[in-house]
C-alpha positions as CSV (number, residue, x, y, z in Angstrom):
1,M,85.2,98.9,146.5
2,I,82.3,99.7,144.1
3,D,78.6,99.3,144.8
4,Y,76.3,96.8,143.1
5,A,74.8,99.4,140.7
6,T,78.2,100.4,139.4
7,W,79.1,96.7,138.9
8,C,76.0,96.2,136.9
9,A,76.8,99.2,134.8
10,I,80.3,97.7,134.1
11,R,78.7,94.4,133.1
12,D,76.3,96.2,130.8
13,G,79.2,98.0,129.1
14,N,80.8,94.6,128.6
15,A,77.7,93.2,127.0
16,K,77.7,96.1,124.6
17,H,81.4,95.2,123.6
18,L,82.8,98.5,125.0
19,T,86.4,98.7,125.9
20,A,87.5,99.2,129.5
21,R,88.6,102.7,128.7
22,Q,85.2,103.6,127.2
23,I,83.4,102.1,130.2
24,A,85.7,104.0,132.6
25,R,85.0,107.3,130.8
26,D,81.3,106.8,130.8
27,L,81.1,105.9,134.5
28,G,83.9,108.2,135.8
29,L,86.0,105.3,137.1
30,N,89.6,104.5,136.9
31,V,90.3,102.1,134.0
32,K,92.1,99.7,136.4
33,T,89.0,99.5,138.5
34,V,86.9,98.6,135.4
35,R,89.4,95.9,134.3
36,R,89.4,94.4,137.8
37,W,85.6,94.2,138.1
38,R,84.5,93.4,134.5
39,A,85.2,89.7,134.8
40,R,84.6,89.2,138.6
41,P,81.4,88.4,140.4
42,Y,80.2,91.0,142.8
43,E,81.2,90.6,146.4
44,Q,80.2,93.0,149.2
45,R,83.0,94.1,151.4
46,A,83.1,92.1,154.6
47,T,82.3,94.2,157.6
48,A,82.8,93.2,161.1
49,A,79.7,93.3,163.3
50,R,80.0,96.0,165.8
51,P,78.6,95.7,169.3
52,S,75.3,97.6,169.9
53,K,73.8,99.0,173.0
54,L,70.7,97.0,172.0
55,D,72.4,93.6,172.2
56,P,71.8,92.9,175.9
57,F,68.1,93.6,175.4
58,K,67.4,91.7,172.1
59,G,66.2,88.5,173.8
60,R,63.8,90.5,176.0
61,I,62.4,92.4,172.9
62,V,61.7,89.0,171.2
63,G,59.7,87.9,174.2
64,W,57.7,91.0,174.4
65,L,56.7,90.8,170.7
66,E,55.8,87.2,170.9
67,A,53.5,88.0,173.8
68,H,52.0,91.2,172.5
69,P,51.8,93.1,169.2
70,L,53.7,96.1,170.6
71,S,54.7,99.0,168.4
72,A,58.4,100.0,168.2
73,Q,57.6,103.1,170.3
74,Q,56.1,100.9,173.0
75,V,59.2,98.6,172.9
76,F,61.4,101.7,173.2
77,Q,59.5,102.9,176.3
78,R,59.9,99.5,178.0
79,L,63.6,99.5,177.1
80,G,64.0,102.8,178.8
81,E,62.5,101.4,182.0
82,A,64.9,98.5,181.7
83,G,68.0,100.7,181.6
84,Y,68.5,101.1,177.8
85,D,70.0,104.5,177.0
86,G,70.3,104.2,173.2
87,G,68.3,105.9,170.4
88,I,64.9,104.8,168.9
89,S,66.1,104.4,165.4
90,I,68.0,101.2,166.1
91,V,65.0,99.9,168.1
92,K,62.7,100.5,165.1
93,E,65.1,98.7,162.7
94,Y,65.4,95.7,165.0
95,V,61.6,95.4,165.6
96,H,61.0,95.6,161.9
97,T,63.5,92.8,161.3
98,I,62.2,90.3,163.8
99,R,58.4,91.1,163.9
100,P,56.6,88.2,162.3
101,R,54.9,89.4,159.1
102,P,51.2,88.8,159.3
103,R,49.6,86.8,156.5
104,E,46.4,88.1,155.1
105,A,43.5,85.8,155.9
106,F,40.3,85.5,153.8
107,L,36.9,84.4,154.8
108,T,35.3,81.7,152.8
109,L,32.3,83.4,151.2
110,A,29.0,81.6,151.0
111,F,26.3,82.4,148.5
112,A,22.6,81.4,148.3
113,P,21.2,79.8,145.2
114,G,20.6,82.3,142.5
115,E,22.1,85.1,144.5
116,V,25.3,86.0,142.7
117,A,27.2,85.5,139.4
118,Q,30.8,86.6,139.0
119,V,32.2,87.8,135.7
120,D,35.6,88.6,134.4
121,W,37.8,88.6,131.2
122,G,40.7,86.3,130.4
123,E,43.3,86.6,127.7
124,W,45.3,84.0,125.7
125,G,47.8,85.4,123.3
126,T,46.7,86.2,119.7
127,I,44.9,84.4,117.0
128,A,44.9,84.7,113.2
129,V,41.9,86.4,111.6
130,G,42.5,86.4,107.8
131,E,45.9,88.1,107.3
132,T,45.7,89.9,110.7
133,R,46.4,88.7,114.2
134,R,44.0,89.8,117.0
135,R,44.2,89.5,120.8
136,L,42.2,86.5,121.9
137,S,39.9,87.3,124.9
138,F,37.3,85.2,126.7
139,F,34.4,86.2,128.9
140,V,33.7,84.0,131.9
141,M,30.5,84.0,134.1
142,V,30.2,81.6,137.0
143,L,27.2,81.1,139.2
144,A,28.7,81.5,142.8
145,Y,26.5,78.8,144.3
146,S,26.6,76.0,141.7
147,R,29.9,76.9,140.0
148,Q,28.1,76.4,136.6
149,L,30.4,78.0,134.0
150,Y,29.7,80.0,130.8
151,V,32.6,80.9,128.6
152,E,32.7,82.8,125.3
153,F,35.7,83.8,123.2
154,T,35.8,87.3,121.6
155,L,38.2,89.4,119.6
156,A,37.7,92.5,121.8
157,Q,36.7,93.5,125.3
158,T,34.7,96.6,124.3
159,M,31.2,97.4,125.7
160,E,29.3,95.7,122.9
161,H,31.2,92.5,123.4
162,F,30.8,92.7,127.2
163,L,27.0,93.2,127.1
164,A,26.4,90.7,124.3
165,A,28.4,88.1,126.3
166,H,26.2,88.8,129.3
167,I,23.1,88.2,127.3
168,N,24.4,84.9,125.9
169,A,25.4,83.9,129.5
170,F,21.9,84.7,130.8
171,N,20.3,82.7,128.1
172,A,22.5,79.7,129.0
173,L,22.4,80.0,132.8
174,G,19.6,82.3,133.9
175,V,19.7,85.8,135.5
176,P,21.0,86.0,139.1
177,Q,20.0,88.7,141.6
178,K,23.5,90.2,141.6
179,V,26.4,90.3,139.2
180,M,29.8,90.8,140.9
181,V,32.5,92.5,138.8
182,D,36.0,93.7,139.3
183,N,36.8,97.3,138.6
184,L,36.5,96.9,134.8
185,R,36.1,100.1,132.9
186,T,33.0,98.8,131.1
187,A,31.3,98.3,134.5
188,V,33.0,100.7,137.0
189,L,34.2,104.2,136.0
190,A,35.9,105.0,139.3
191,H,36.3,103.3,142.7
192,V,38.2,105.3,145.3
193,R,39.2,103.3,148.4
194,G,36.6,103.9,151.1
195,E,34.0,105.4,148.8
196,P,31.2,103.8,146.9
197,P,32.0,102.9,143.3
198,R,30.8,105.1,140.3
199,F,29.3,102.6,137.8
200,N,29.2,103.0,134.1
201,P,25.7,104.4,133.2
202,R,25.5,102.1,130.2
203,Y,26.0,99.0,132.4
204,L,23.5,100.3,135.0
205,D,20.9,100.6,132.2
206,F,21.7,97.1,131.1
207,A,21.4,95.8,134.7
208,R,18.0,97.5,135.2
209,H,16.8,96.0,131.9
210,Y,17.6,92.5,133.0
211,G,16.8,92.9,136.6
212,F,20.1,92.4,138.5
213,E,22.1,94.5,140.9
214,V,25.8,95.4,140.1
215,V,28.2,94.7,142.9
216,A,31.8,95.9,142.6
217,C,34.7,94.3,144.5
218,N,36.6,96.5,146.9
219,V,39.7,98.1,145.6
220,A,42.6,95.6,145.3
221,K,40.3,92.8,146.6
222,G,40.1,90.5,143.6
223,N,39.8,87.6,146.0
224,E,36.1,88.6,146.6
225,K,35.4,87.2,143.1
226,G,37.7,84.2,143.5
227,R,35.3,81.8,141.9
228,V,35.5,83.5,138.5
229,E,39.2,84.0,138.8
230,R,39.6,80.3,139.4
231,G,37.3,79.8,136.5
232,V,39.5,81.8,134.2
233,G,42.5,79.8,135.4
234,Y,40.6,76.6,134.8
235,V,39.8,77.5,131.2
236,K,43.5,78.3,130.6
237,A,44.8,75.1,132.2
238,N,42.3,72.6,131.0
239,F,40.9,73.9,127.7
240,L,43.6,76.2,126.2
241,N,46.8,74.7,127.5
242,G,48.4,72.7,124.7
243,L,45.6,73.6,122.2
244,E,46.6,74.4,118.7
245,L,44.3,77.3,118.1
246,P,42.0,76.6,115.1
247,D,40.3,79.3,113.1
248,F,38.4,81.6,115.4
249,T,35.0,80.6,113.9
250,A,35.7,77.0,115.2
251,L,36.7,78.1,118.7
252,N,33.4,78.8,120.4
253,P,31.7,75.6,119.1
254,A,34.6,73.5,120.5
255,L,34.3,75.5,123.8
256,R,30.6,74.6,124.1
257,V,31.3,70.9,123.7
258,W,34.1,71.2,126.4
259,L,31.6,73.0,128.8
260,E,29.0,70.3,128.4
261,T,31.3,67.3,128.5
262,V,34.1,68.4,130.9
263,A,33.9,71.7,132.8
264,N,30.3,71.5,134.1
265,V,30.2,67.8,134.7
266,R,33.4,67.4,136.7
267,L,33.4,66.8,140.4
268,H,34.1,70.2,141.9
269,R,37.0,70.3,144.4
270,E,35.2,72.5,146.9
271,T,31.6,71.4,146.6
272,Q,32.4,67.7,145.9
273,R,29.5,67.8,143.5
274,R,29.1,68.3,139.8
275,P,28.2,72.0,138.9
276,V,25.5,70.8,136.5
277,D,23.7,69.0,139.4
278,L,23.8,72.0,141.7
279,W,22.7,74.2,138.8
280,A,19.6,72.1,138.4
281,E,18.7,72.8,142.0
282,E,19.6,76.5,141.6
283,Q,17.5,77.2,138.5
284,T,14.3,77.8,140.4
285,H,16.0,80.7,142.1
286,L,17.3,82.3,138.9
287,Q,15.2,84.9,137.0
288,S,14.1,84.4,133.4
289,V,15.6,86.5,130.7
290,N,13.8,89.7,129.7
291,P,12.2,88.9,126.3
292,R,12.7,92.5,125.1
293,P,16.2,92.7,123.5
294,F,18.6,95.3,124.8
295,D,20.5,97.3,122.2
296,V,24.1,96.6,122.9
297,G,25.5,98.7,120.1
298,R,28.3,101.1,120.8
299,V,27.5,104.5,119.3
300,L,30.2,106.6,117.6
301,A,30.0,109.9,115.6
302,V,32.0,109.6,112.4
303,R,32.3,111.5,109.1
304,A,32.2,109.9,105.7
305,N,35.1,110.8,103.5
306,R,35.0,111.9,99.8
307,Q,35.1,108.3,98.7
308,F,31.9,107.8,100.8
309,R,33.6,105.6,103.4
310,V,33.6,105.7,107.2
311,T,36.6,104.3,109.1
312,F,36.3,102.0,112.0
313,E,39.1,100.0,113.6
314,A,41.4,100.5,110.6
315,N,38.8,99.3,108.1
316,R,36.7,101.3,105.7
317,Y,33.0,100.8,105.2
318,S,30.9,102.3,102.4
319,V,27.8,104.5,102.8
320,P,25.6,105.8,99.9
321,A,27.5,108.2,97.7
322,R,25.2,111.1,98.6
323,F,26.5,111.1,102.2
324,A,30.2,111.8,101.2
325,G,31.6,114.4,103.6
326,V,28.5,114.1,105.9
327,Q,28.7,113.3,109.6
328,V,26.8,110.1,110.4
329,T,26.3,107.9,113.4
330,L,27.9,104.4,113.6
331,K,26.7,101.7,115.9
332,A,29.1,98.8,116.4
333,Y,27.8,95.4,117.3
334,P,30.0,92.3,117.8
335,D,29.0,90.9,114.4
336,Y,27.9,93.8,112.3
337,L,27.9,97.6,111.9
338,C,25.0,100.0,111.3
339,V,25.3,103.5,110.0
340,Y,22.5,106.1,110.5
341,H,21.8,109.6,109.3
342,D,19.0,111.6,111.0
343,Q,17.7,108.4,112.7
344,A,17.5,106.6,109.3
345,L,19.5,103.5,108.6
346,I,21.6,104.1,105.5
347,A,24.2,101.2,105.6
348,R,24.7,97.9,107.3
349,H,27.9,95.7,107.0
350,V,29.3,92.6,108.5
351,R,32.0,93.6,110.9
352,S,35.5,92.7,109.9
353,Y,38.2,91.9,112.4
354,E,40.9,92.1,109.9
355,R,42.7,95.4,109.3
356,H,43.0,97.8,106.3
357,R,40.1,96.3,104.4
358,D,37.6,98.1,102.2
359,I,34.1,96.8,102.6
360,A,31.8,98.2,100.0
361,D,28.1,97.7,99.1
362,P,27.8,97.9,95.3
363,D,24.5,99.6,95.6
364,H,26.1,102.6,97.4
365,A,27.9,103.7,94.2
366,K,24.9,103.3,91.8
367,A,23.6,106.8,92.1
368,L,27.1,108.3,91.5
369,V,27.6,106.0,88.5
370,A,24.2,106.9,87.1
371,Q,25.0,110.6,87.5
372,R,28.3,110.2,85.7
373,R,26.6,108.2,82.9
374,H,24.1,111.0,82.4
375,A,26.9,113.5,82.1
376,Q,28.6,111.2,79.6
377,D,25.4,110.8,77.6
378,A,24.9,114.5,77.4
379,H,28.4,114.9,76.1
380,V,27.8,112.2,73.4
381,L,24.5,113.9,72.3
382,Q,26.3,117.2,72.0
383,R,29.0,115.7,69.7
384,F,26.2,114.1,67.6
385,L,24.4,117.4,67.1
386,A,27.6,119.1,66.0
387,L,28.1,116.6,63.2
388,S,25.7,118.2,60.8
389,P,22.9,120.9,60.7
390,L,20.6,118.0,59.9
391,A,21.7,116.0,63.0
392,A,18.9,117.5,65.1
393,N,16.2,116.3,62.6
394,Y,17.7,112.9,62.4
395,H,17.7,112.7,66.3
396,T,14.0,113.6,66.3
397,G,13.4,110.7,63.8
398,L,15.4,108.4,66.1
399,L,13.3,109.3,69.1
400,E,10.1,108.7,67.1
401,R,11.1,105.5,65.4
402,R,13.6,103.8,67.7
403,G,13.2,102.6,71.3
404,N,16.7,103.4,72.4
405,A,17.7,106.5,70.4
406,L,20.7,107.2,72.7
407,S,22.3,103.8,71.8
408,H,22.0,104.7,68.0
409,V,23.5,108.2,68.7
410,R,26.5,106.6,70.5
411,K,27.1,104.2,67.5
412,I,26.9,107.1,65.0
413,V,29.4,109.2,67.0
414,A,31.7,106.1,67.0
415,L,31.3,105.9,63.2
416,A,32.4,109.6,63.0
417,D,35.5,108.7,65.0
418,I,36.3,105.9,62.5
419,H,35.3,107.3,59.1
420,G,35.4,111.0,59.8
421,E,32.6,113.6,60.4
422,E,32.2,114.5,56.7
423,A,31.3,110.9,55.7
424,V,28.8,110.6,58.6
425,A,27.2,114.0,57.7
426,R,26.7,112.9,54.1
427,A,25.2,109.6,55.3
428,L,22.8,111.5,57.6
429,A,21.6,113.6,54.7
430,D,21.0,110.6,52.5
431,A,19.3,108.7,55.4
432,L,16.9,111.7,56.0
433,T,16.0,111.6,52.3
434,F,14.9,108.0,52.6
435,E,13.6,108.4,56.2
436,A,15.8,105.6,57.4
437,F,16.6,106.1,61.1
438,S,19.1,103.7,62.5
439,S,22.9,103.6,63.2
440,E,23.0,100.4,61.0
441,Y,21.7,102.3,58.0
442,I,24.2,105.1,58.5
443,A,27.0,102.5,58.6
444,H,25.6,100.8,55.4
445,L,25.6,104.2,53.5
446,I,29.1,105.0,54.6
447,Q,30.3,101.6,53.4
448,A,28.4,101.8,50.1
449,R,29.9,105.2,49.3
450,G,33.4,104.0,50.2
451,R,33.1,100.9,48.1
452,Q,34.8,101.3,44.5
453,L,33.7,99.1,41.5
454,P,36.5,97.1,40.0
455,A,37.8,97.9,36.4
456,P,36.2,95.7,33.7
457,S,38.3,92.8,32.5
458,P,39.0,91.9,28.8
459,L,36.5,89.7,27.0
460,Q,37.6,86.1,26.9
461,L,35.8,83.5,24.8
462,L,36.7,80.0,25.9
463,R,34.5,77.9,23.6
464,R,33.9,77.8,19.8
465,Q,30.2,77.7,20.4
466,D,30.5,81.1,22.2
467,V,32.0,82.6,19.0
468,L,29.2,81.2,16.8
469,D,26.6,82.7,19.1
470,L,28.0,86.2,18.8
471,E,25.5,88.6,17.2
472,L,27.4,91.0,14.9
473,P,25.8,94.1,13.3
474,P,25.5,94.1,9.5
475,P,28.6,95.5,7.8
476,D,28.6,99.0,6.6
477,L,29.5,99.1,2.8
478,S,29.1,102.7,2.3
479,P,32.8,103.5,2.1
480,Y,33.0,101.4,-1.0
481,G,30.5,103.4,-3.0
482,S,28.5,101.9,-6.0
483,E,29.8,101.1,-9.5
484,G,27.7,102.1,-12.3
């Protein structure tokens, strides 16, 4: 007979298409045993129940436990008085088997108007953001008295999203006296059973700014914030279930419509009233929102690389080129990023929730481009001055006569690449003679010198009148002499 674990190992070998001999070798079994059990369901060996010394006393033990919550040790002591002479182990095993398991009971918590809001995160698969898929999270705050809900979808659960969602919820609902949280890392750093919780200092600063007290649930007592947990379940069952997720930008507007037309106007099962009506009564007990904004940005120390980029969540963001290789401070907000150096803001970008994107501000590269252009201009001028000993004089004339001398220098250097340095040097000398300072004049001189006049064609007279109009010199009769 084999045990259940061995039978499972044989079935796993079967699923991997191993032979009986291979399975037997791996498990150290006889191959006949493997062949017998590889196609059979598992059956435990039937064992005959053996009589126990405790059998005559079992009915009495049941009666004792129904009347009093006795421990196994107390039951053992009473059995000794009744004549039982067996061991305590079998007594403990039997008491554990028959003792009714107590079910945990929970008190129904009651809250005064404006006293408590409960918050929690929910998750619902992933959603497409450009070419990337991101985890879809949603923040839920529910006022414990009225059950008025606030819900907001986010693409992360980091501190900046947690605090920004609080602010949006306070603007929508009002500020309660207390906010009850589970042991979220953004709110509670540590909570040892039996000891007071150690809150996140950032969240405590936020609570002091808006005037509420942070209350943490006891360890493993999520039921203490049952209202928000039911709110999370309600969002999943009523809003998200069966919904074909649209683009993320369309999700929160649709959610606000659902809150106003469904969630907060339904007849609540426990209060038998609409949350929006109870909230109207509760509003006088809620605090107003602090008009001074709280900086929710998450601060990170990062270093710009040689391409003057900082990396954040698998994306690259530009900073001005002069900060390449410099350590800077990045502050992450839900919708944008700010980069600082020595308390000065040097870059600001819209936050991208895609991955492996390069987000650049064209202005950040201008100084580097200008620097490189100056280097190129110096090289071009150096080439120009090397064309001829007269090039420096010609450059002086360009500076005096032309608004953009460097543009003319570039064109003249280009002419040297096309026609050769000798032709340009000769044209510069001619142009200086005539005090003509421009790249166009140099080009004209080069073309004029390179132009060859065509050979003269024979004289052709097409009309008789043309022949009559010819003027001929008088004939020379000297070769004939004179006759005497």
